[in-house]
N, C-alpha and C positions, 0 to 999 in steps of 0.2 A: 504493500499499500503506500503510495507518494502522498505525502502532507501538500494541503493546499498552500498558498503564499500567506493565507492569514492564519495557518494551523500550525503548532508544534507537535511532532510526532514521536512517541517514544515506546520503544519494545524492550521487554527485559523477559528472561526466560528463568524461573525459579525452581528450585530442587525440592519441590514441596507438592502435595497434593492441593487441587484447587480450592477445596472446601477448608483446609487451614489457610490457605493464602486469603480467601475472602474473610474468612473469620478475623485474622489479625489485621484486616484493612479496615473492616466495619465496626469492631470491637474497640472501644475508645481507651479503654484500660490496655489493650494491646497496641494500639497506635500510638499510645505515648511513650512507648518503649523504642519506636523507631522513626516516627512522623518528623520530616525538616531536616535541614542541612545539619552536619555535624556540629555540636556543640551548642544546637538549640534545644528546649525543651517544650511541653505542650500542656496546657490545662484546658480539659473539656468542662464546658459549662453545662451544656444540654446537648443531648442526641435523640433525635426521633427518626428513625431510619426507616421512613415509608414516602411513596409518592407526596408531594407537597412539603414533607417533615424538614427540619433543617437541624445542623449541626454547626453549635455555636462554640468556638474555640478560642483561644488566644495562643499564638507562638512567642515564646520570649528568647530572644537572642542574645549571643555570649555577652554582647555589651551592655544588656540591660533594656534593651528596646523590646517593645510589644507590639505584636502584629496582631489586632484581632480580626476574627474572620468569621463570616457568616456563610454557609454552604445550605442551599436549598437542592433538594433531590426532586427530579423529573421523571427518571426512569429508574426500576430496579428490578432485575430479574436474577433471582436467586442463583450465586456460583457463576454468573454468565456476564452480567453488563450492570454498570452504574453510568448513570447520567446525572450530573449537579452542575449549579452554577459556582464559581469560587471567586473569593475575593470581597466579598460585599463587607459593608459594616453597617452600623447604625443609620449611618448618614451618607453614605456613598453605596452606588449600584455595583454590581460585580465585575470583576475584571474579564473574565472568560468563562466559557461553557468547557466542561468536562465529560469526555466519553471513555469508559474504561472497559476494556473487553477482557474477560477470563477464558482461556481456553484449555483443555486438557491435552498435555503431549506426554502420553504414557502415564509416568509416575509424578510428571513434573506439570509446571504451568506456565503457560505464554501470558503476559498481561501487557496489553496493546493499550496504549493512553494516547488520546488527541485532545489538545486544548485549543477551542476555538474563539480568536480573538476578531474585534471589529473590522480590522485592516491588516494588512501585510507589514506596514510601519509600527504597529501597536506589537504584531507578533516578533518583530525584530528587537524591538525596545526589550519585552518579557524574556526573549532567549538572554539579552545581554545581562538583565538582572538575574536570571536564575544562574549563571555563569559566574557572575560577581560574588552572589550569596553562596556558591557552593551548594545549590538546590538540587543538582543532579546527584549528589551523596544522600540524599533522602533514598533513594532506590537502591544504593549500594549498602546503606543502614538497614535496609527492609531486608535484603538477602542475608546478611548477618543475622538478623534477628530471627530469620525460619529456620537459617542454619543452626542455630541454638536450639531450638525446639525441637527439629528433628531429628538432627545427629546428633546434638550434645556436643558440639564443637565450637568454639570460638575461632572467627577466619575473618580476614578484610576483604573486602571486595572494591573496586572501582572500575568503572566502565567508562569509554570515551568512543564517539565515531568519529573515524576519519574518512574525508572525501579523498579515497585510492582505493583500487581493486582488492580484493582480498590476497592476490598474490604476493602484492608489492608490500602489505603490512606483514604476512610472515618473513619475506626477505628481510625487513628491516628490523625485525627482532632474533633471525638469527644468520646474518653476513655480518663478521665482526667490524668490517670498516663500517657498515650503516649503522651498527648498534652503538660504537664509540662516539658517535657523533650525537647523540639524542639523549641515552641513558643514563649520563652520569646525572648528581645531584646539580641543579642550578650554581653556578661559578665553579665547577670542575672540569676536567679533561680527563680522559680514559686512555690507558694504551694496554693492549693485549699482548701479554708476554708470551702466551703458546695460546692455541685453538684447536679442539678436535669436536666440533659439534656434529655429534652423530650421537644413537643411544649408546650409551657405555662410555661415551667420551665426556672430555672436560675442558673448560678453559680457565685460564688465570690471568689476572688483570691488577692494574695498579691505576687509582684513581686520585688527582691532585688538584689543589686549588691554588698552583703556582710553581715556579721555580725557586724561590727566594728559600736560604737555609731554614727558617722555620715555616714553611709550607704545611700542610697537612697533607698526609700520603696516607692511603686506603690499599691495603690488597686484598683480593676476594676470588673464591674459586667457584664457579659454577658446574654441576655434575649432571647431565641429561639424561633423564629417563625416558620421554616419549618424545617423538616428532613425527607428527602426523601433518604434513603439508596437506592444504594450506590451513587446516582448522583448528590443530593442537599443538600445544609446546609445553612440556612439563620439566622443572630442572628444581634442583636442591641449589642452595647457595649459603656459605660460609666465610668469615672473614679470615684473613691469613696475614702471617708476616710475610716479609719479602723472601723467605727461602719456603714458602708455600703449606708452614706448619699452621693450622688451627689454631686461631684467637679469639678473643670476644670483639665485641663492638668497642671501638676505639674511645668513643664517647657516651656507651651505655653499658656497662660490665654485666647486667643482670638482663640484657636482650638475649632472646633463644641463640643457642650456638648455632643452629641449622633452621633455614627457611625453605620450606616447600613453595614453588611458584609455578602456578597454573594458568596458562594463557587460552582463552578461547577466541576464534577469530570467526566472525558471523557476518558473513554479505548481505546488506541490508539492500543494496542495489547493486548493478554491475559496477558502479566507481564509489561505493561507499560501504565502509566495512566497520562494523562493533567491534571493539577489543574489551573483552572482560578479563580482568586479571583479579585472581584468587591468590592469596597470601596468606600461609598458615606456618606455625612451629611444627616443627618436624623431629621426631625420634623422642628421645627423653625429654621431659621440659618439666622445670619445678613450678611450685604454685607462684614463685616470685617472678620467674620468668614468664609466665603465663600473664600476670597482673601488669607487667611492665607491657608486653605486647597488647594487651585491651586498652590500657592508658594512652597509648601511643596512637591511636588510630588517626587522630586530627592530623598529626604530624605526618603520618603515612599519606593521609591525602593529599595536604600540601606538597609532600616531596614527588610524588608519583604526579601530580598535577602540574609540576615544573617539569617533569622529564615528559612528559605529554605534549605540552606547550612547544618543548624542543623538536620532538618528534613531528608535530604539526608543521613547524617552520622547517624542516629539513624535506617534508613530502612537497611543500608548496616550491621548492627548489627542483 
């Protein structure tokens, strides 16, 4: 489905049955666990899930700003469809109309959302606002919440759609020359010392924020578990010293020793690809390490967003 100029279209696939996804969406107690960008909290004042009913709630930003909202429901088909107006307040009309379709994909659920605005200009402005506020992270938080409910695992998710064919995105993740140009943290450069990107292979790299004597240098290793071109890539990552001996995060000693990275590439159109990244501690993990991982999700979002911005810039070249 291609969105009209005045629409914002979003698709996510969640590894949970449709009934659980629907309930987590429509139950205000569950919604409070994931609704909104990272760092936001939610207070529901009232909810009447019926045609003509309203959900009155306030989102609280991390800076203390409150965002009141009155959503009015127009269509409700159990486990299948929700249509409602979003963004109204007691003194202002709705900002847009939302249509959400829930579809079974085996044991998974596809959520397809369309936000219809008054004009293409309004849609473009809303896209900018959502990006600046980190609003797309709402749906990553939703994935994390569902994962904890279904699998009792703590994971980190982030999604981004890129204007490039799926094969190109896969190559940007698996060809060292491309990977080194966009994947290091903002302000860092990356150099591969050796690479063997195949199942059972590994790569060893160094990242640095300059050539000065006091520059930060970080070494790391990736070991490849799955390469299924062009749809899926799975590998582990560890921090190392310059001799490739495993160490700990140089600035976070309680960070898990080994992380598992799973990348799913999904062709949305011939020239549009959605990348879904899932990150989780791997192997033996202490309670302290897991707590460090959970508390760092906001920072992970910022870090991966910076890398994805660099990837987007590389693709434009």
